[in-house]
C-alpha positions as CSV (number, residue, x, y, z in Angstrom):
1,X,-13.6,-4.6,-7.1
2,X,-10.8,-3.7,-4.6
3,X,-8.3,-1.0,-5.5
4,X,-4.7,-1.0,-4.5
5,X,-3.7,2.0,-2.3
6,X,-1.4,4.5,-3.9
7,X,0.9,5.9,-1.1
8,X,2.5,9.3,-1.2
9,X,5.3,9.8,1.4
10,X,5.2,13.6,0.7
11,X,1.5,14.0,1.0
12,X,-0.7,16.0,3.4
13,X,-4.4,16.5,4.5
14,X,-4.5,19.2,1.9
15,X,-4.7,16.5,-0.8
16,X,-8.2,15.5,0.5
17,X,-10.9,17.5,-1.3
18,X,-12.1,20.5,0.7
19,X,-9.2,20.5,3.3
20,X,-6.6,23.3,3.4
21,X,-3.3,23.4,5.4
22,X,-1.5,26.6,6.4
23,X,1.6,27.3,8.5
24,X,2.9,30.3,10.4
25,X,6.2,30.8,12.3
26,X,7.3,33.4,14.9
27,X,9.9,35.8,13.3
28,X,12.6,34.1,15.5
29,X,11.7,30.8,13.8
30,X,11.6,28.8,17.0
31,X,7.9,28.2,17.4
32,X,4.7,28.4,15.3
33,X,1.4,26.9,14.4
34,X,-0.3,24.8,11.7
35,X,-4.0,25.1,10.8
36,X,-6.1,22.6,8.9
37,X,-9.3,24.3,7.6
38,X,-12.2,21.9,7.1
39,X,-14.9,21.7,4.4
40,X,-18.6,22.0,5.5
41,X,-20.2,19.3,7.6
42,X,-16.8,18.0,8.7
43,X,-16.9,15.5,11.6
44,X,-14.0,15.0,14.0
45,X,-12.8,12.4,16.6
46,X,-9.8,12.1,18.8
47,X,-7.7,9.6,20.8
48,X,-5.2,10.6,23.4
49,X,-2.3,8.3,24.2
50,X,0.1,10.4,26.3
51,X,-0.4,11.7,29.9
52,X,0.4,15.4,29.3
53,X,-1.9,16.7,26.6
54,X,-2.5,20.4,26.2
55,X,-5.7,21.2,24.4
56,X,-8.5,23.7,23.8
57,X,-12.1,22.9,22.6
58,X,-11.3,19.2,22.0
59,X,-14.4,18.1,24.0
60,X,-16.2,18.8,20.8
61,X,-14.4,15.7,19.3
62,X,-15.8,13.3,21.8
63,X,-18.9,11.1,21.3
64,X,-22.0,12.4,23.1
65,X,-21.0,16.1,22.8
66,X,-23.7,18.3,21.4
67,X,-21.4,19.8,18.7
68,X,-21.2,17.7,15.5
69,X,-19.1,19.9,13.2
70,X,-15.4,20.9,13.2
71,X,-14.3,24.0,11.2
72,X,-10.6,24.0,11.8
73,X,-7.9,22.1,13.7
74,X,-5.0,24.1,15.1
75,X,-1.6,22.6,16.2
76,X,0.8,25.0,17.9
77,X,4.0,25.4,19.8
78,X,4.5,27.4,23.1
79,X,2.7,24.9,25.4
80,X,-0.4,26.4,27.1
81,X,0.4,29.9,25.7
82,X,0.0,28.5,22.2
83,X,-3.6,27.7,22.7
84,X,-4.2,31.3,21.9
85,X,-3.6,30.4,18.3
86,X,-6.9,28.5,18.3
87,X,-8.7,31.8,19.3
88,X,-7.0,33.6,16.4
89,X,-8.2,30.9,14.0
90,X,-11.7,31.1,15.4
91,X,-11.8,34.9,15.0
92,X,-10.6,34.6,11.4
93,X,-13.3,32.0,10.6
94,X,-16.1,34.0,12.4
95,X,-15.2,37.1,10.4
96,X,-16.0,35.1,7.3
97,X,-19.2,33.6,8.6
98,X,-17.8,30.1,9.1
99,X,-18.9,28.3,12.2
100,X,-22.0,27.1,14.1
101,X,-25.0,29.4,13.5
102,X,-26.6,30.3,16.9
103,X,-29.3,32.9,16.4
104,X,-27.4,35.8,14.9
105,X,-24.0,34.6,16.1
106,X,-21.3,32.5,14.4
107,X,-19.2,30.3,16.7
108,X,-16.4,28.4,15.0
109,X,-15.3,25.0,16.5
110,X,-11.5,25.0,16.4
111,X,-10.0,22.1,18.4
112,X,-6.4,23.1,19.3
113,X,-3.5,21.0,20.7
114,X,0.0,22.2,21.6
115,X,3.6,21.0,22.0
116,X,6.1,22.2,24.5
117,X,8.9,24.1,22.7
118,X,9.4,27.0,25.2
119,X,13.1,26.3,26.0
120,X,14.1,27.1,22.4
121,X,12.3,30.4,22.2
122,X,13.6,32.7,24.8
123,X,10.2,34.1,25.6
124,X,8.8,34.1,22.0
125,X,5.4,32.6,21.9
126,X,2.8,31.4,19.4
127,X,-0.2,33.7,19.7
128,X,-3.6,34.5,18.1
129,X,-1.9,36.6,15.4
130,X,0.0,33.5,14.2
131,X,-3.2,31.5,14.2
132,X,-4.7,34.1,11.9
133,X,-1.6,34.1,9.7
134,X,-1.8,30.3,9.3
135,X,-5.4,30.6,8.2
136,X,-4.4,33.2,5.6
137,X,-1.7,30.8,4.3
138,X,-3.9,27.8,4.1
139,X,-4.1,26.1,0.7
140,X,-4.6,22.8,-1.1
141,X,-1.9,20.7,-2.6
142,X,1.7,20.2,-1.5
143,X,2.5,21.1,2.1
144,X,5.8,22.7,3.4
145,X,7.4,20.3,5.9
146,X,10.2,20.1,8.4
147,X,11.0,23.2,10.5
148,X,7.6,24.9,9.7
149,X,4.5,25.8,11.5
150,X,3.9,23.8,14.7
151,X,7.1,21.8,13.9
152,X,9.4,24.9,14.0
153,X,10.6,24.2,17.6
154,X,10.0,20.5,17.7
155,X,12.7,18.2,19.2
156,X,12.9,14.4,19.8
157,X,14.9,12.2,22.2
158,X,14.8,14.0,25.5
159,X,15.9,11.1,27.8
160,X,18.9,13.2,28.9
161,X,17.3,16.6,28.3
162,X,17.4,19.0,25.4
163,X,21.2,19.2,25.3
164,X,21.4,15.6,24.0
165,X,18.3,15.6,21.8
166,X,17.8,16.0,18.0
167,X,15.6,18.3,15.9
168,X,12.1,17.2,15.2
169,X,9.7,18.6,12.7
170,X,6.4,18.4,10.8
171,X,5.8,15.8,8.2
172,X,3.0,14.4,6.1
173,X,1.7,11.5,3.9
174,X,-1.4,10.6,1.9
175,X,-3.0,7.8,0.0
176,X,-5.6,7.2,-2.8
177,X,-7.6,4.0,-3.0
178,X,-10.3,4.3,-5.7
179,X,-12.5,7.2,-4.6
180,X,-11.1,7.2,-1.1
181,X,-8.6,9.9,-0.1
182,X,-6.7,10.2,3.2
183,X,-4.0,12.6,4.2
184,X,-2.0,12.9,7.5
185,X,0.4,15.3,9.1
186,X,2.4,14.9,12.3
187,X,4.2,17.3,14.6
188,X,7.1,15.3,16.0
189,X,8.2,16.5,19.4
190,X,8.6,13.1,21.1
191,X,10.3,12.2,24.4
192,X,11.4,8.9,22.7
193,X,13.4,8.0,19.7
194,X,12.1,7.9,16.1
195,X,12.4,4.5,14.3
196,X,12.5,4.1,10.5
197,X,11.0,1.4,8.3
198,X,14.1,-0.9,8.9
199,X,13.7,-0.6,12.7
200,X,16.7,1.8,13.1
201,X,16.9,4.9,15.2
202,X,17.1,7.9,12.9
203,X,16.6,10.7,15.6
204,X,16.6,10.5,19.3
205,X,18.6,10.9,22.5
206,X,22.4,11.1,22.0
207,X,25.1,9.7,24.3
208,X,26.5,13.2,25.1
209,X,26.0,16.8,23.9
210,X,28.9,16.3,21.4
211,X,28.0,12.7,20.4
212,X,26.5,11.7,17.0
213,X,25.7,8.3,18.4
214,X,22.2,7.4,19.7
215,X,21.8,6.3,23.4
216,X,18.8,4.1,22.5
217,X,16.3,5.3,25.1
218,X,14.4,2.1,25.4
219,X,17.6,0.1,26.0
220,X,18.5,2.5,28.8
221,X,15.1,1.9,30.5
222,X,15.6,-1.9,30.0
223,X,19.0,-1.5,31.8
224,X,17.4,0.2,34.8
225,X,17.4,3.9,33.9
226,X,15.0,6.0,36.0
227,X,13.6,9.5,35.3
228,X,10.8,10.8,37.5
229,X,8.7,13.9,37.7
230,X,8.0,16.8,35.3
231,X,11.0,18.2,33.4
232,X,11.2,21.5,31.4
233,X,11.9,19.7,28.1
234,X,8.4,18.2,27.9
235,X,7.2,16.4,24.8
236,X,4.3,15.5,22.5
237,X,3.6,14.1,19.1
238,X,0.5,15.5,17.5
239,X,-1.1,13.8,14.5
240,X,-4.2,14.4,12.4
241,X,-5.8,12.5,9.6
242,X,-8.3,13.9,7.1
243,X,-10.4,11.7,4.8
244,X,-13.4,11.9,2.4
245,X,-14.8,8.8,3.9
246,X,-18.3,8.9,5.5
247,X,-17.8,9.0,9.3
248,X,-19.8,9.8,12.4
249,X,-18.1,11.0,15.6
250,X,-17.9,7.5,17.1
251,X,-16.3,6.1,13.9
252,X,-13.8,9.0,13.7
253,X,-12.8,8.3,17.3
254,X,-12.3,4.6,16.5
255,X,-10.1,5.4,13.5
256,X,-8.1,7.8,15.7
257,X,-7.6,5.1,18.3
258,X,-6.4,2.7,15.6
259,X,-4.2,5.4,14.1
260,X,-2.3,5.6,17.5
261,X,-0.6,2.4,16.3
262,X,1.3,4.7,13.9
263,X,2.9,6.4,16.9
264,X,3.7,3.0,18.5
265,X,5.5,1.8,15.4
266,X,7.5,5.0,14.8
267,X,8.5,6.1,18.4
268,X,10.1,4.2,21.3
269,X,9.2,4.8,24.1
270,X,5.9,6.4,23.3
271,X,2.8,7.6,25.2
272,X,4.9,8.2,28.3
273,X,4.0,10.3,31.3
274,X,6.1,13.1,29.7
275,X,4.2,13.1,26.4
276,X,0.9,14.6,25.4
277,X,0.4,12.4,22.3
278,X,-2.9,12.5,20.5
279,X,-4.5,11.8,17.1
280,X,-7.4,13.8,15.6
281,X,-9.4,12.3,12.6
282,X,-11.5,14.5,10.4
283,X,-14.1,13.1,8.0
284,X,-15.9,15.1,5.4
285,X,-17.2,13.0,2.6
286,X,-19.6,10.4,1.3
287,X,-17.2,7.5,0.3
288,X,-18.3,4.3,2.0
289,X,-15.3,2.5,3.5
290,X,-14.6,-0.3,5.9
291,X,-14.0,1.2,9.4
292,X,-11.2,-1.3,10.2
293,X,-9.6,-0.7,6.9
294,X,-9.6,3.1,7.5
295,X,-7.9,2.5,10.9
296,X,-5.2,0.4,9.3
297,X,-4.6,3.0,6.6
298,X,-4.6,5.9,9.1
299,X,-2.0,4.1,11.3
300,X,0.2,3.6,8.3
301,X,-0.1,7.3,7.3
302,X,0.6,8.5,10.8
303,X,3.8,6.4,10.9
304,X,4.9,7.7,7.5
305,X,4.2,11.3,8.6
306,X,6.3,11.0,11.7
307,X,9.2,9.5,9.9
308,X,8.9,12.3,7.2
309,X,8.8,14.9,9.9
310,X,12.2,14.1,11.3
311,X,13.7,13.4,7.9
312,X,12.6,16.8,6.6
313,X,13.8,18.6,9.8
314,X,16.8,20.9,9.6
315,X,19.4,21.2,12.4
316,X,19.5,24.1,14.9
317,X,22.5,25.0,17.1
318,X,23.1,22.1,19.5
319,X,20.4,20.0,17.8
320,X,21.4,17.9,14.9
321,X,18.8,16.5,12.6
322,X,18.2,13.0,11.1
323,X,19.8,14.2,7.9
324,X,23.1,14.8,9.8
325,X,23.2,11.5,11.6
326,X,23.7,7.8,10.7
327,X,20.7,5.5,11.4
328,X,21.5,3.0,14.2
329,X,20.2,-0.5,14.9
330,X,18.5,-0.6,18.3
331,X,20.0,-2.7,21.0
332,X,16.5,-2.6,22.6
333,X,15.2,-4.5,19.5
334,X,17.3,-7.6,20.1
335,X,15.4,-10.3,22.0
336,X,12.5,-8.0,22.8
337,X,9.0,-7.8,21.3
């Protein structure tokens, strides 16, 4: 007998049995990291949509790789420097005997992905110590959201640079369907604008540094706007989904690929050459589920988590948040698919 899905727009991966979520922020509050600790025998998969991903040890999430277990996933700020947070989490796990057993060694598998938030931090960086702190803080149940962990320095809407952007953040969502549990989180640091359930822009590029009106990034491109090359205000939306469904690595990668639709529905433009967008899916359970159904659910959860991330964000100097602005109908949505 089918069960109706019960959706929680304030959920997280920590509502799935065995998974724990922890955050840590730099004392300046402008960058940080988020760790998802996994239960035993956890399988992971990944799908990358953007062209500028920054990662560590994510080869272990690909089909055909020797490693079959994931022990933690780390999401961090500070661009390539923030990859050190993955090493901090790995050291923390190894000290507790958690990881692959190789002879008398313990080697944790901690796939790590980063966002670019360096312009906000004045030299402050996410490091191995913050990775450890996030592990120490990891717990089940409700998850802090907004300007926390890897979302501390997140921003959205960088068509005209950081001076006309909005504050992004970290959000989550979850569902229950019979015995099935799924939970998602997203770190929203997108180049594009974030779109709500009614198709309105709720955070994105603004018309001027003083403006509270959105420029509608997609509409600007449709009108002939050009922006070439690498820019300091780089971007990325990171999402991860945890479930107690039975998955192998190939199935986890397929669910991650389908979950990318959550980014497509919530961000415009998305998967640009300026973004390092990716989705990681973690499975640690025995609940039998339809693979396509899991993909549909994961996409919905990722979309919800992205919208939640900007709604929960708090403003910073020069960076208003969605809570401070009026949603705006997209000109780019008129007469276009």
